[in-house]
N, C-alpha and C positions, 0 to 999 in steps of 0.2 A: 460683692465684696471679694477682693483678691485673696487667694489662699496664702497663708503665712507659713513660713518654715518653722520647724520645731527648735531650731538652733541658729546661732549666729553663723554666717557663712564660713568663718575660719574653723569653728567647732564642727560644723557639718562636713567640711572637706576633710578634716582630720579623721573623723569617724569613717567616712566613706573610703579614705585611703587605707585605713586599717582593714576594712572589709575586703577591699580589692587585693591587698597583700595576702590576707588569709586564704582567699579564694585561689590566688595564683599558687600558693604553696600546696594546695590540693589538686593542682592541675586544671583548674577551672578558669577559662578566659572570661573577659568581661561580657562578651556576647552570650555565652552559655549561662553565666551567672544571672544575667537579666532574665533570660527566658525561663530558667528554672525557678526564679522568684516570681514569675507571672507577669513580666513586663517586657516591652520591646527594648532591644538594645539601644535604640535612639533615646528612649526615656532615661536610661542610665547615663548616656552621653550628655544629655541636657542637664541632669542633676550635677554631674561633674563640672560642667561649664558654669552653671548658675550658682552653685554653692548652696542649693536648697532642694528640698523634695519632700515627698510624703513619708511620714513616720512609719506607716504600715509597710510600705515598700522597703524602707531601710531595714526594718526588722526582718522582713523575709530575705533580703539580700544577706544579712548577717547570718541567718539560720542556714542558708545554703552554703555559706562559707565556713560553717562550723563554729560560729560565734553567737553570742546573745547580747542584747542591749540591756545594760544594767545601770541604775542610778547609784552613785556613790557620793559620799560627803565631799564637798569642795575642800581641797587641801592645797594651799599655795606652796607650802614647803615641798610636798611630794612632787607637784608639777615642776618646781624649780629643779629638783634633783633629776627628774626625767629629762628635762631640757638640757641639763648639764651646766646650769648657771646658778647653782645654789651657793657656791663659794666665790 
């Protein structure tokens, strides 16, 4: 049975982009981020390309970048505000 991603590709890519931005702000490049999270840089590259990956690895990447993965209530109005298309 093929492994399934924990999120839709768009959601996954948005989360991964936030992790990469946070890591960059800490002076951590993508290669170092992957290694410090216990993965090969190629694995991170594949995750970016495919738009999916292992939840455990995403969690470790976030931790290295100084973030944590948290579940929050779905709020369409808040998401619209954040995108800038509320009005």
